[in-house]
PDB file of the backbone (N, CA, C, O) and the ligand in Angstrom, with CONECT records:
HET     ZN  A 101       1
ATOM      1  N   MET A   1       0.709  -1.145  -0.043  1.00  0.00           N
ATOM      2  CA  MET A   1       0.087   0.118   0.023  1.00  0.00           C
ATOM      3  C   MET A   1       0.971   1.041   0.167  1.00  0.00           C
ATOM      4  O   MET A   1       1.920   1.063   0.950  1.00  0.00           O
ATOM      5  N   GLN A   2       0.496   2.180  -0.974  1.00  0.00           N
ATOM      6  CA  GLN A   2       1.099   3.528  -0.785  1.00  0.00           C
ATOM      7  C   GLN A   2       0.420   4.424  -0.067  1.00  0.00           C
ATOM      8  O   GLN A   2      -0.797   4.596  -0.134  1.00  0.00           O
ATOM      9  N   SER A   3       1.335   5.130   0.772  1.00  0.00           N
ATOM     10  CA  SER A   3       0.638   6.163   1.653  1.00  0.00           C
ATOM     11  C   SER A   3       0.516   7.415   0.896  1.00  0.00           C
ATOM     12  O   SER A   3       1.392   7.751   0.098  1.00  0.00           O
ATOM     13  N   GLU A   4      -0.645   8.191   1.137  1.00  0.00           N
ATOM     14  CA  GLU A   4      -0.798   9.604   0.677  1.00  0.00           C
ATOM     15  C   GLU A   4       0.324  10.380   1.076  1.00  0.00           C
ATOM     16  O   GLU A   4       0.886  10.266   2.165  1.00  0.00           O
ATOM     17  N   PRO A   5       0.662  11.231   0.101  1.00  0.00           N
ATOM     18  CA  PRO A   5       1.633  12.395   0.721  1.00  0.00           C
ATOM     19  C   PRO A   5       0.903  13.289   1.647  1.00  0.00           C
ATOM     20  O   PRO A   5      -0.242  13.668   1.400  1.00  0.00           O
ATOM     21  N   VAL A   6       1.595  13.648   2.775  1.00  0.00           N
ATOM     22  CA  VAL A   6       0.882  14.498   3.616  1.00  0.00           C
ATOM     23  C   VAL A   6       1.154  15.971   3.240  1.00  0.00           C
ATOM     24  O   VAL A   6       2.309  16.396   3.215  1.00  0.00           O
ATOM     25  N   SER A   7       0.174  16.688   2.972  1.00  0.00           N
ATOM     26  CA  SER A   7       0.119  18.017   2.639  1.00  0.00           C
ATOM     27  C   SER A   7       0.435  19.053   3.779  1.00  0.00           C
ATOM     28  O   SER A   7      -0.341  19.127   4.732  1.00  0.00           O
ATOM     29  N   PRO A   8       1.406  19.752   3.721  1.00  0.00           N
ATOM     30  CA  PRO A   8       1.907  20.572   4.868  1.00  0.00           C
ATOM     31  C   PRO A   8       0.788  21.525   5.247  1.00  0.00           C
ATOM     32  O   PRO A   8      -0.005  22.043   4.461  1.00  0.00           O
ATOM     33  N   PRO A   9       0.840  21.687   6.610  1.00  0.00           N
ATOM     34  CA  PRO A   9      -0.449  22.298   7.097  1.00  0.00           C
ATOM     35  C   PRO A   9      -0.140  23.870   7.203  1.00  0.00           C
ATOM     36  O   PRO A   9      -1.009  24.572   7.721  1.00  0.00           O
ATOM     37  N   GLY A  10       0.974  24.431   6.772  1.00  0.00           N
ATOM     38  CA  GLY A  10       1.228  25.781   7.090  1.00  0.00           C
ATOM     39  C   GLY A  10       1.766  26.531   5.852  1.00  0.00           C
ATOM     40  O   GLY A  10       1.787  25.872   4.813  1.00  0.00           O
ATOM     41  N   PRO A  11       2.199  27.797   5.802  1.00  0.00           N
ATOM     42  CA  PRO A  11       2.621  28.564   4.575  1.00  0.00           C
ATOM     43  C   PRO A  11       4.058  28.202   4.398  1.00  0.00           C
ATOM     44  O   PRO A  11       4.633  27.679   5.352  1.00  0.00           O
ATOM     45  N   GLU A  12       4.712  28.424   3.270  1.00  0.00           N
ATOM     46  CA  GLU A  12       5.953  28.335   2.791  1.00  0.00           C
ATOM     47  C   GLU A  12       6.953  28.971   3.573  1.00  0.00           C
ATOM     48  O   GLU A  12       8.027  28.454   3.880  1.00  0.00           O
ATOM     49  N   TRP A  13       6.476  30.372   3.960  1.00  0.00           N
ATOM     50  CA  TRP A  13       7.289  31.237   4.714  1.00  0.00           C
ATOM     51  C   TRP A  13       6.559  32.076   5.540  1.00  0.00           C
ATOM     52  O   TRP A  13       5.695  32.753   4.983  1.00  0.00           O
ATOM     53  N   GLU A  14       6.708  32.199   6.801  1.00  0.00           N
ATOM     54  CA  GLU A  14       6.051  33.074   7.654  1.00  0.00           C
ATOM     55  C   GLU A  14       6.903  33.524   8.866  1.00  0.00           C
ATOM     56  O   GLU A  14       7.435  32.698   9.608  1.00  0.00           O
ATOM     57  N   THR A  15       7.016  34.858   9.042  1.00  0.00           N
ATOM     58  CA  THR A  15       8.000  35.384   9.967  1.00  0.00           C
ATOM     59  C   THR A  15       7.274  36.084  11.208  1.00  0.00           C
ATOM     60  O   THR A  15       7.868  36.455  12.220  1.00  0.00           O
ATOM     61  N   VAL A  16       5.949  36.207  10.987  1.00  0.00           N
ATOM     62  CA  VAL A  16       4.996  36.783  12.152  1.00  0.00           C
ATOM     63  C   VAL A  16       4.412  35.745  12.904  1.00  0.00           C
ATOM     64  O   VAL A  16       3.741  34.810  12.467  1.00  0.00           O
ATOM     65  N   CYS A  17       4.797  36.047  14.356  1.00  0.00           N
ATOM     66  CA  CYS A  17       4.176  35.041  15.293  1.00  0.00           C
ATOM     67  C   CYS A  17       2.458  35.226  15.234  1.00  0.00           C
ATOM     68  O   CYS A  17       1.902  36.321  15.158  1.00  0.00           O
ATOM     69  N   ARG A  18       1.812  34.006  15.283  1.00  0.00           N
ATOM     70  CA  ARG A  18       0.388  33.878  15.064  1.00  0.00           C
ATOM     71  C   ARG A  18      -0.042  34.196  16.491  1.00  0.00           C
ATOM     72  O   ARG A  18      -1.203  34.597  16.580  1.00  0.00           O
ATOM     73  N   VAL A  19       0.593  34.108  17.535  1.00  0.00           N
ATOM     74  CA  VAL A  19       0.065  34.427  18.914  1.00  0.00           C
ATOM     75  C   VAL A  19       0.058  36.010  19.234  1.00  0.00           C
ATOM     76  O   VAL A  19      -0.949  36.601  19.625  1.00  0.00           O
ATOM     77  N   CYS A  20       1.322  36.622  19.015  1.00  0.00           N
ATOM     78  CA  CYS A  20       1.398  37.909  19.498  1.00  0.00           C
ATOM     79  C   CYS A  20       1.688  38.962  18.417  1.00  0.00           C
ATOM     80  O   CYS A  20       1.764  40.161  18.684  1.00  0.00           O
ATOM     81  N   GLY A  21       1.863  38.404  17.059  1.00  0.00           N
ATOM     82  CA  GLY A  21       2.083  39.377  16.116  1.00  0.00           C
ATOM     83  C   GLY A  21       3.544  40.042  15.914  1.00  0.00           C
ATOM     84  O   GLY A  21       3.761  40.970  15.135  1.00  0.00           O
ATOM     85  N   HIS A  22       4.397  39.495  16.641  1.00  0.00           N
ATOM     86  CA  HIS A  22       5.893  39.953  16.642  1.00  0.00           C
ATOM     87  C   HIS A  22       6.422  39.404  15.309  1.00  0.00           C
ATOM     88  O   HIS A  22       6.200  38.243  14.967  1.00  0.00           O
ATOM     89  N   ASP A  23       7.140  40.284  14.552  1.00  0.00           N
ATOM     90  CA  ASP A  23       7.684  39.820  13.220  1.00  0.00           C
ATOM     91  C   ASP A  23       9.236  39.602  13.500  1.00  0.00           C
ATOM     92  O   ASP A  23      10.044  40.514  13.676  1.00  0.00           O
ATOM     93  N   ASP A  24       9.491  38.350  13.511  1.00  0.00           N
ATOM     94  CA  ASP A  24      11.008  37.927  13.766  1.00  0.00           C
ATOM     95  C   ASP A  24      11.995  37.944  12.500  1.00  0.00           C
ATOM     96  O   ASP A  24      13.163  37.553  12.508  1.00  0.00           O
ATOM     97  N   ASP A  25      11.330  38.446  11.476  1.00  0.00           N
ATOM     98  CA  ASP A  25      12.091  38.657  10.112  1.00  0.00           C
ATOM     99  C   ASP A  25      13.504  38.899  10.405  1.00  0.00           C
ATOM    100  O   ASP A  25      13.706  39.803  11.215  1.00  0.00           O
ATOM    101  N   PRO A  26      14.678  38.207   9.861  1.00  0.00           N
ATOM    102  CA  PRO A  26      14.366  36.907   8.781  1.00  0.00           C
ATOM    103  C   PRO A  26      14.128  35.677   9.394  1.00  0.00           C
ATOM    104  O   PRO A  26      13.810  34.757   8.639  1.00  0.00           O
ATOM    105  N   GLU A  27      14.214  35.433  10.666  1.00  0.00           N
ATOM    106  CA  GLU A  27      13.839  34.220  11.059  1.00  0.00           C
ATOM    107  C   GLU A  27      12.448  33.799  10.848  1.00  0.00           C
ATOM    108  O   GLU A  27      11.585  34.568  11.273  1.00  0.00           O
ATOM    109  N   PRO A  28      12.043  32.624  10.220  1.00  0.00           N
ATOM    110  CA  PRO A  28      10.563  32.175  10.118  1.00  0.00           C
ATOM    111  C   PRO A  28      10.204  31.452  11.098  1.00  0.00           C
ATOM    112  O   PRO A  28      11.049  30.679  11.550  1.00  0.00           O
ATOM    113  N   PHE A  29       9.026  31.485  11.633  1.00  0.00           N
ATOM    114  CA  PHE A  29       8.291  30.629  12.447  1.00  0.00           C
ATOM    115  C   PHE A  29       7.655  29.412  11.720  1.00  0.00           C
ATOM    116  O   PHE A  29       7.349  28.355  12.273  1.00  0.00           O
ATOM    117  N   TRP A  30       7.485  29.731  10.296  1.00  0.00           N
ATOM    118  CA  TRP A  30       6.854  28.656   9.605  1.00  0.00           C
ATOM    119  C   TRP A  30       7.940  28.606   8.226  1.00  0.00           C
ATOM    120  O   TRP A  30       8.414  29.649   7.776  1.00  0.00           O
ATOM    121  N   GLU A  31       8.220  27.391   7.697  1.00  0.00           N
ATOM    122  CA  GLU A  31       9.105  27.271   6.848  1.00  0.00           C
ATOM    123  C   GLU A  31       8.788  26.011   6.007  1.00  0.00           C
ATOM    124  O   GLU A  31       8.773  24.894   6.524  1.00  0.00           O
ATOM    125  N   SER A  32       8.514  26.242   4.583  1.00  0.00           N
ATOM    126  CA  SER A  32       8.274  25.118   3.758  1.00  0.00           C
ATOM    127  C   SER A  32       7.017  24.163   4.209  1.00  0.00           C
ATOM    128  O   SER A  32       6.876  22.954   4.023  1.00  0.00           O
ATOM    129  N   GLY A  33       6.098  25.161   4.903  1.00  0.00           N
ATOM    130  CA  GLY A  33       4.772  24.385   5.222  1.00  0.00           C
ATOM    131  C   GLY A  33       4.786  23.918   6.654  1.00  0.00           C
ATOM    132  O   GLY A  33       3.752  23.618   7.250  1.00  0.00           O
ATOM    133  N   TRP A  34       6.000  23.866   7.193  1.00  0.00           N
ATOM    134  CA  TRP A  34       5.967  23.181   8.633  1.00  0.00           C
ATOM    135  C   TRP A  34       6.416  24.259   9.683  1.00  0.00           C
ATOM    136  O   TRP A  34       7.035  25.272   9.355  1.00  0.00           O
ATOM    137  N   PRO A  35       6.044  23.952  11.000  1.00  0.00           N
ATOM    138  CA  PRO A  35       6.519  24.778  11.898  1.00  0.00           C
ATOM    139  C   PRO A  35       7.971  24.705  12.192  1.00  0.00           C
ATOM    140  O   PRO A  35       8.480  23.584  12.207  1.00  0.00           O
ATOM    141  N   ASN A  36       8.717  25.756  12.431  1.00  0.00           N
ATOM    142  CA  ASN A  36      10.076  25.733  12.572  1.00  0.00           C
ATOM    143  C   ASN A  36      10.422  25.615  14.044  1.00  0.00           C
ATOM    144  O   ASN A  36      10.732  26.596  14.720  1.00  0.00           O
ATOM    145  N   GLU A  37      10.352  24.257  14.558  1.00  0.00           N
ATOM    146  CA  GLU A  37      10.604  24.022  15.851  1.00  0.00           C
ATOM    147  C   GLU A  37      11.907  24.517  16.315  1.00  0.00           C
ATOM    148  O   GLU A  37      12.924  24.395  15.632  1.00  0.00           O
ATOM    149  N   GLY A  38      11.887  25.044  17.405  1.00  0.00           N
ATOM    150  CA  GLY A  38      13.094  25.679  18.144  1.00  0.00           C
ATOM    151  C   GLY A  38      13.242  27.312  17.841  1.00  0.00           C
ATOM    152  O   GLY A  38      14.061  28.079  18.346  1.00  0.00           O
ATOM    153  N   ALA A  39      12.306  27.584  16.962  1.00  0.00           N
ATOM    154  CA  ALA A  39      12.167  29.092  16.652  1.00  0.00           C
ATOM    155  C   ALA A  39      11.078  29.531  17.631  1.00  0.00           C
ATOM    156  O   ALA A  39       9.886  29.548  17.324  1.00  0.00           O
ATOM    157  N   ILE A  40      11.622  29.936  18.996  1.00  0.00           N
ATOM    158  CA  ILE A  40      10.784  30.425  20.184  1.00  0.00           C
ATOM    159  C   ILE A  40      10.617  31.799  19.906  1.00  0.00           C
ATOM    160  O   ILE A  40      11.637  32.442  19.658  1.00  0.00           O
ATOM    161  N   CYS A  41       9.424  32.420  19.899  1.00  0.00           N
ATOM    162  CA  CYS A  41       9.258  33.738  19.756  1.00  0.00           C
ATOM    163  C   CYS A  41       9.639  34.545  20.907  1.00  0.00           C
ATOM    164  O   CYS A  41       9.177  34.404  22.039  1.00  0.00           O
ATOM    165  N   PRO A  42      10.600  35.486  20.511  1.00  0.00           N
ATOM    166  CA  PRO A  42      11.062  36.170  21.789  1.00  0.00           C
ATOM    167  C   PRO A  42      10.305  37.038  22.611  1.00  0.00           C
ATOM    168  O   PRO A  42      10.663  37.491  23.698  1.00  0.00           O
ATOM    169  N   CYS A  43       9.061  37.275  21.928  1.00  0.00           N
ATOM    170  CA  CYS A  43       7.991  38.219  22.605  1.00  0.00           C
ATOM    171  C   CYS A  43       7.118  37.258  23.484  1.00  0.00           C
ATOM    172  O   CYS A  43       7.190  37.316  24.712  1.00  0.00           O
ATOM    173  N   CYS A  44       6.446  36.537  22.961  1.00  0.00           N
ATOM    174  CA  CYS A  44       5.443  35.722  23.773  1.00  0.00           C
ATOM    175  C   CYS A  44       5.980  34.420  24.227  1.00  0.00           C
ATOM    176  O   CYS A  44       5.441  33.903  25.206  1.00  0.00           O
ATOM    177  N   GLY A  45       6.987  33.808  23.636  1.00  0.00           N
ATOM    178  CA  GLY A  45       7.543  32.660  24.138  1.00  0.00           C
ATOM    179  C   GLY A  45       6.946  31.498  23.370  1.00  0.00           C
ATOM    180  O   GLY A  45       7.258  30.346  23.673  1.00  0.00           O
ATOM    181  N   ASN A  46       6.060  31.772  22.341  1.00  0.00           N
ATOM    182  CA  ASN A  46       5.507  30.581  21.767  1.00  0.00           C
ATOM    183  C   ASN A  46       6.493  29.877  20.870  1.00  0.00           C
ATOM    184  O   ASN A  46       7.313  30.433  20.139  1.00  0.00           O
ATOM    185  N   GLU A  47       6.300  28.532  21.027  1.00  0.00           N
ATOM    186  CA  GLU A  47       7.142  27.521  19.991  1.00  0.00           C
ATOM    187  C   GLU A  47       6.256  27.245  18.987  1.00  0.00           C
ATOM    188  O   GLU A  47       5.182  26.702  19.246  1.00  0.00           O
ATOM    189  N   PRO A  48       6.632  27.613  17.644  1.00  0.00           N
ATOM    190  CA  PRO A  48       5.641  27.081  16.600  1.00  0.00           C
ATOM    191  C   PRO A  48       5.476  25.592  16.700  1.00  0.00           C
ATOM    192  O   PRO A  48       6.436  24.858  16.936  1.00  0.00           O
ATOM    193  N   SER A  49       4.235  25.145  16.515  1.00  0.00           N
ATOM    194  CA  SER A  49       3.962  23.793  16.397  1.00  0.00           C
ATOM    195  C   SER A  49       2.772  23.506  15.448  1.00  0.00           C
ATOM    196  O   SER A  49       2.160  24.486  15.023  1.00  0.00           O
ATOM    197  N   VAL A  50       2.390  22.300  15.081  1.00  0.00           N
ATOM    198  CA  VAL A  50       1.407  22.081  14.192  1.00  0.00           C
ATOM    199  C   VAL A  50      -0.002  22.336  14.886  1.00  0.00           C
ATOM    200  O   VAL A  50      -1.028  22.367  14.207  1.00  0.00           O
ATOM    201  N   SER A  51      -0.011  22.503  16.166  1.00  0.00           N
ATOM    202  CA  SER A  51      -1.160  22.914  16.776  1.00  0.00           C
ATOM    203  C   SER A  51      -1.568  24.234  16.496  1.00  0.00           C
ATOM    204  O   SER A  51      -2.735  24.606  16.622  1.00  0.00           O
ATOM    205  N   ASP A  52      -0.556  25.018  16.085  1.00  0.00           N
ATOM    206  CA  ASP A  52      -0.946  26.450  15.752  1.00  0.00           C
ATOM    207  C   ASP A  52      -1.555  26.847  14.619  1.00  0.00           C
ATOM    208  O   ASP A  52      -1.422  27.962  14.114  1.00  0.00           O
ATOM    209  N   VAL A  53      -2.402  25.726  14.091  1.00  0.00           N
ATOM    210  CA  VAL A  53      -3.350  26.040  12.953  1.00  0.00           C
ATOM    211  C   VAL A  53      -4.739  26.023  13.484  1.00  0.00           C
ATOM    212  O   VAL A  53      -5.684  25.870  12.710  1.00  0.00           O
ATOM    213  N   SER A  54      -4.922  26.180  14.835  1.00  0.00           N
ATOM    214  CA  SER A  54      -6.117  26.309  15.419  1.00  0.00           C
ATOM    215  C   SER A  54      -6.376  27.643  16.004  1.00  0.00           C
ATOM    216  O   SER A  54      -5.702  28.057  16.948  1.00  0.00           O
ATOM    217  N   VAL A  55      -7.476  28.427  15.390  1.00  0.00           N
ATOM    218  CA  VAL A  55      -7.631  29.686  15.789  1.00  0.00           C
ATOM    219  C   VAL A  55      -7.905  29.768  17.336  1.00  0.00           C
ATOM    220  O   VAL A  55      -7.333  30.566  18.078  1.00  0.00           O
ATOM    221  N   MET A  56      -8.887  28.809  17.752  1.00  0.00           N
ATOM    222  CA  MET A  56      -9.183  28.656  19.236  1.00  0.00           C
ATOM    223  C   MET A  56      -7.888  28.584  20.010  1.00  0.00           C
ATOM    224  O   MET A  56      -7.616  29.251  21.009  1.00  0.00           O
ATOM    225  N   GLY A  57      -7.080  27.633  19.381  1.00  0.00           N
ATOM    226  CA  GLY A  57      -5.881  27.237  20.362  1.00  0.00           C
ATOM    227  C   GLY A  57      -5.006  28.582  20.460  1.00  0.00           C
ATOM    228  O   GLY A  57      -4.629  28.972  21.565  1.00  0.00           O
ATOM    229  N   LEU A  58      -4.696  29.271  19.305  1.00  0.00           N
ATOM    230  CA  LEU A  58      -4.126  30.541  19.400  1.00  0.00           C
ATOM    231  C   LEU A  58      -4.605  31.554  20.035  1.00  0.00           C
ATOM    232  O   LEU A  58      -3.839  32.407  20.482  1.00  0.00           O
ATOM    233  N   ARG A  59      -6.020  31.651  20.199  1.00  0.00           N
ATOM    234  CA  ARG A  59      -6.573  32.572  21.096  1.00  0.00           C
ATOM    235  C   ARG A  59      -6.248  32.275  22.528  1.00  0.00           C
ATOM    236  O   ARG A  59      -5.985  33.190  23.309  1.00  0.00           O
ATOM    237  N   ASN A  60      -6.259  31.004  22.895  1.00  0.00           N
ATOM    238  CA  ASN A  60      -6.051  30.576  24.201  1.00  0.00           C
ATOM    239  C   ASN A  60      -4.633  30.915  24.657  1.00  0.00           C
ATOM    240  O   ASN A  60      -4.417  31.319  25.800  1.00  0.00           O
ATOM    241  N   LEU A  61      -3.616  30.735  23.696  1.00  0.00           N
ATOM    242  CA  LEU A  61      -2.282  31.021  24.018  1.00  0.00           C
ATOM    243  C   LEU A  61      -2.139  32.548  24.158  1.00  0.00           C
ATOM    244  O   LEU A  61      -1.428  32.997  25.057  1.00  0.00           O
ATOM    245  N   ARG A  62      -2.813  33.397  23.272  1.00  0.00           N
ATOM    246  CA  ARG A  62      -2.779  34.721  23.327  1.00  0.00           C
ATOM    247  C   ARG A  62      -3.479  35.183  24.512  1.00  0.00           C
ATOM    248  O   ARG A  62      -2.891  36.011  25.209  1.00  0.00           O
ATOM    249  N   GLY A  63      -4.465  34.848  24.808  1.00  0.00           N
ATOM    250  CA  GLY A  63      -5.098  35.140  26.106  1.00  0.00           C
ATOM    251  C   GLY A  63      -4.292  34.928  27.387  1.00  0.00           C
ATOM    252  O   GLY A  63      -4.195  35.786  28.264  1.00  0.00           O
ATOM    253  N   TYR A  64      -3.732  33.741  27.429  1.00  0.00           N
ATOM    254  CA  TYR A  64      -2.891  33.496  28.552  1.00  0.00           C
ATOM    255  C   TYR A  64      -1.740  34.375  28.583  1.00  0.00           C
ATOM    256  O   TYR A  64      -1.370  34.835  29.663  1.00  0.00           O
ATOM    257  N   TRP A  65      -1.136  34.654  27.500  1.00  0.00           N
ATOM    258  CA  TRP A  65      -0.037  35.670  27.478  1.00  0.00           C
ATOM    259  C   TRP A  65      -0.437  36.973  27.999  1.00  0.00           C
ATOM    260  O   TRP A  65       0.132  37.574  28.910  1.00  0.00           O
ATOM    261  N   LEU A  66      -1.648  37.428  27.231  1.00  0.00           N
ATOM    262  CA  LEU A  66      -2.072  38.821  27.730  1.00  0.00           C
ATOM    263  C   LEU A  66      -2.517  38.836  29.258  1.00  0.00           C
ATOM    264  O   LEU A  66      -2.386  39.831  29.971  1.00  0.00           O
ATOM    265  N   GLY A  67      -2.944  37.882  29.594  1.00  0.00           N
ATOM    266  CA  GLY A  67      -3.464  37.654  31.112  1.00  0.00           C
ATOM    267  C   GLY A  67      -2.335  37.779  31.937  1.00  0.00           C
ATOM    268  O   GLY A  67      -2.541  38.284  33.040  1.00  0.00           O
ATOM    269  N   ARG A  68      -1.173  37.430  31.654  1.00  0.00           N
ATOM    270  CA  ARG A  68      -0.014  37.603  32.395  1.00  0.00           C
ATOM    271  C   ARG A  68       0.614  38.949  32.290  1.00  0.00           C
ATOM    272  O   ARG A  68       1.604  39.222  32.969  1.00  0.00           O
ATOM    273  N   GLY A  69       0.064  39.820  31.445  1.00  0.00           N
ATOM    274  CA  GLY A  69       0.730  41.189  31.293  1.00  0.00           C
ATOM    275  C   GLY A  69       1.630  41.354  30.269  1.00  0.00           C
ATOM    276  O   GLY A  69       2.539  42.184  30.245  1.00  0.00           O
ATOM    277  N   ALA A  70       1.281  40.313  29.180  1.00  0.00           N
ATOM    278  CA  ALA A  70       2.112  40.275  27.955  1.00  0.00           C
ATOM    279  C   ALA A  70       3.689  40.609  28.178  1.00  0.00           C
ATOM    280  O   ALA A  70       4.282  41.593  27.735  1.00  0.00           O
ATOM    281  N   PRO A  71       4.211  39.592  28.945  1.00  0.00           N
ATOM    282  CA  PRO A  71       5.700  39.708  29.204  1.00  0.00           C
ATOM    283  C   PRO A  71       6.584  39.339  27.924  1.00  0.00           C
ATOM    284  O   PRO A  71       6.170  38.558  27.067  1.00  0.00           O
ATOM    285  N   TRP A  72       7.849  39.970  27.859  1.00  0.00           N
ATOM    286  CA  TRP A  72       8.532  39.544  26.810  1.00  0.00           C
ATOM    287  C   TRP A  72       9.384  38.168  27.429  1.00  0.00           C
ATOM    288  O   TRP A  72       9.887  38.099  28.550  1.00  0.00           O
ATOM    289  N   ASP A  73       9.393  37.176  26.444  1.00  0.00           N
ATOM    290  CA  ASP A  73      10.193  36.074  26.894  1.00  0.00           C
ATOM    291  C   ASP A  73      11.632  36.250  26.783  1.00  0.00           C
ATOM    292  O   ASP A  73      12.359  35.562  27.499  1.00  0.00           O
ATOM    293  N   SER A  74      12.109  37.056  26.002  1.00  0.00           N
ATOM    294  CA  SER A  74      13.429  37.482  26.043  1.00  0.00           C
ATOM    295  C   SER A  74      13.596  38.948  25.910  1.00  0.00           C
ATOM    296  O   SER A  74      13.786  39.569  24.864  1.00  0.00           O
ATOM    297  N   PRO A  75      13.496  39.427  27.143  1.00  0.00           N
ATOM    298  CA  PRO A  75      13.360  40.854  27.495  1.00  0.00           C
ATOM    299  C   PRO A  75      14.417  41.865  26.780  1.00  0.00           C
ATOM    300  O   PRO A  75      14.187  43.051  26.544  1.00  0.00           O
ATOM    301  N   SER A  76      15.540  41.215  26.501  1.00  0.00           N
ATOM    302  CA  SER A  76      16.502  42.036  25.835  1.00  0.00           C
ATOM    303  C   SER A  76      16.131  42.350  24.458  1.00  0.00           C
ATOM    304  O   SER A  76      16.639  43.347  23.945  1.00  0.00           O
ATOM    305  N   PHE A  77      15.227  41.557  23.722  1.00  0.00           N
ATOM    306  CA  PHE A  77      14.821  41.786  22.463  1.00  0.00           C
ATOM    307  C   PHE A  77      13.573  42.936  22.314  1.00  0.00           C
ATOM    308  O   PHE A  77      13.182  43.351  21.222  1.00  0.00           O
ATOM    309  N   ARG A  78      13.070  43.331  23.523  1.00  0.00           N
ATOM    310  CA  ARG A  78      12.031  44.246  23.685  1.00  0.00           C
ATOM    311  C   ARG A  78      12.383  45.680  23.124  1.00  0.00           C
ATOM    312  O   ARG A  78      13.229  46.343  23.724  1.00  0.00           O
ATOM    313  N   PRO A  79      11.758  46.193  21.977  1.00  0.00           N
ATOM    314  CA  PRO A  79      12.217  47.531  21.695  1.00  0.00           C
ATOM    315  C   PRO A  79      11.656  48.609  22.680  1.00  0.00           C
ATOM    316  O   PRO A  79      10.572  48.526  23.259  1.00  0.00           O
ATOM    317  N   LYS A  80      12.587  49.671  22.786  1.00  0.00           N
ATOM    318  CA  LYS A  80      12.329  50.656  23.870  1.00  0.00           C
ATOM    319  C   LYS A  80      10.917  51.124  23.612  1.00  0.00           C
ATOM    320  O   LYS A  80      10.153  51.318  24.558  1.00  0.00           O
ATOM    321  N   ASP A  81      10.493  51.340  22.169  1.00  0.00           N
ATOM    322  CA  ASP A  81       9.311  52.067  22.010  1.00  0.00           C
ATOM    323  C   ASP A  81       8.174  51.010  21.524  1.00  0.00           C
ATOM    324  O   ASP A  81       7.276  51.189  20.702  1.00  0.00           O
ATOM    325  N   TRP A  82       8.481  49.892  22.263  1.00  0.00           N
ATOM    326  CA  TRP A  82       7.591  48.852  21.904  1.00  0.00           C
ATOM    327  C   TRP A  82       6.063  49.125  22.197  1.00  0.00           C
ATOM    328  O   TRP A  82       5.729  49.490  23.324  1.00  0.00           O
ATOM    329  N   ASP A  83       5.175  48.959  21.235  1.00  0.00           N
ATOM    330  CA  ASP A  83       3.814  49.335  21.300  1.00  0.00           C
ATOM    331  C   ASP A  83       2.920  47.890  20.899  1.00  0.00           C
ATOM    332  O   ASP A  83       2.740  47.466  19.757  1.00  0.00           O
ATOM    333  N   ILE A  84       2.478  47.342  22.041  1.00  0.00           N
ATOM    334  CA  ILE A  84       1.805  45.944  21.889  1.00  0.00           C
ATOM    335  C   ILE A  84       0.555  46.104  20.807  1.00  0.00           C
ATOM    336  O   ILE A  84       0.257  45.219  20.005  1.00  0.00           O
ATOM    337  N   LEU A  85      -0.112  47.358  20.918  1.00  0.00           N
ATOM    338  CA  LEU A  85      -1.429  47.597  20.095  1.00  0.00           C
ATOM    339  C   LEU A  85      -1.042  47.619  18.582  1.00  0.00           C
ATOM    340  O   LEU A  85      -1.783  47.197  17.695  1.00  0.00           O
ATOM    341  N   GLU A  86       0.328  48.213  18.359  1.00  0.00           N
ATOM    342  CA  GLU A  86       0.735  48.142  16.924  1.00  0.00           C
ATOM    343  C   GLU A  86       1.253  46.838  16.667  1.00  0.00           C
ATOM    344  O   GLU A  86       0.983  46.424  15.540  1.00  0.00           O
ATOM    345  N   GLN A  87       1.847  46.159  17.310  1.00  0.00           N
ATOM    346  CA  GLN A  87       2.351  44.766  17.108  1.00  0.00           C
ATOM    347  C   GLN A  87       0.964  43.847  16.776  1.00  0.00           C
ATOM    348  O   GLN A  87       0.911  43.242  15.705  1.00  0.00           O
ATOM    349  N   VAL A  88       0.091  43.788  17.530  1.00  0.00           N
ATOM    350  CA  VAL A  88      -0.951  42.769  17.339  1.00  0.00           C
ATOM    351  C   VAL A  88      -1.771  43.003  16.073  1.00  0.00           C
ATOM    352  O   VAL A  88      -2.593  42.205  15.622  1.00  0.00           O
ATOM    353  N   LYS A  89      -1.447  44.215  15.541  1.00  0.00           N
ATOM    354  CA  LYS A  89      -2.025  44.527  14.123  1.00  0.00           C
ATOM    355  C   LYS A  89      -1.374  43.590  13.186  1.00  0.00           C
ATOM    356  O   LYS A  89      -1.962  43.350  12.132  1.00  0.00           O
ATOM    357  N   ASN A  90      -0.169  42.996  13.444  1.00  0.00           N
ATOM    358  CA  ASN A  90       0.494  42.281  12.534  1.00  0.00           C
ATOM    359  C   ASN A  90      -0.067  40.908  12.371  1.00  0.00           C
ATOM    360  O   ASN A  90       0.176  40.232  11.372  1.00  0.00           O
ATOM    361  N   ILE A  91      -0.824  40.495  13.363  1.00  0.00           N
ATOM    362  CA  ILE A  91      -1.399  39.099  13.375  1.00  0.00           C
ATOM    363  C   ILE A  91      -2.400  38.897  12.256  1.00  0.00           C
ATOM    364  O   ILE A  91      -3.479  39.484  12.343  1.00  0.00           O
ATOM    365  N   PRO A  92      -2.127  38.064  11.135  1.00  0.00           N
ATOM    366  CA  PRO A  92      -3.032  37.972  10.227  1.00  0.00           C
ATOM    367  C   PRO A  92      -4.524  37.576  10.678  1.00  0.00           C
ATOM    368  O   PRO A  92      -4.794  36.721  11.521  1.00  0.00           O
ATOM    369  N   PRO A  93      -5.454  38.372   9.947  1.00  0.00           N
ATOM    370  CA  PRO A  93      -6.779  38.376  10.376  1.00  0.00           C
ATOM    371  C   PRO A  93      -7.314  36.955  10.635  1.00  0.00           C
ATOM    372  O   PRO A  93      -8.158  36.838  11.523  1.00  0.00           O
ATOM    373  N   GLU A  94      -6.917  35.869   9.960  1.00  0.00           N
ATOM    374  CA  GLU A  94      -7.360  34.468  10.157  1.00  0.00           C
ATOM    375  C   GLU A  94      -6.932  33.818  11.364  1.00  0.00           C
ATOM    376  O   GLU A  94      -7.353  32.709  11.695  1.00  0.00           O
ATOM    377  N   TRP A  95      -6.067  34.516  12.056  1.00  0.00           N
ATOM    378  CA  TRP A  95      -5.398  34.027  13.407  1.00  0.00           C
ATOM    379  C   TRP A  95      -5.874  34.880  14.470  1.00  0.00           C
ATOM    380  O   TRP A  95      -5.416  34.672  15.593  1.00  0.00           O
ATOM    381  N   ARG A  96      -6.786  35.883  14.292  1.00  0.00           N
ATOM    382  CA  ARG A  96      -7.025  36.651  15.435  1.00  0.00           C
ATOM    383  C   ARG A  96      -8.174  36.065  16.298  1.00  0.00           C
ATOM    384  O   ARG A  96      -8.510  36.625  17.341  1.00  0.00           O
TER     385      ARG A  96
HETATM  386 ZN    ZN A 101       4.915  35.589  19.579  1.00  0.00          ZN2+
END
């Protein structure tokens, strides 16, 4: 029996975090259709995974992060003029 090829669940290239909207360009969170495991978001600390294709799951992660006061996972990456409201606008509409 031949197995069907698995179609990748994600985009070819995506540098914007689906949870918090941080753009980690040029580091992709998704590459060739698959989550770039180990590419932990310096902002919300999310590690891309195949479960990040669920809007409800992403909302849960985002809600948890915001509920803790939206802390930076790597505070040294936090821009001085960081504006969370500007950043969350980066989140693609389908993941909000
Ligand atoms: Zn993030």
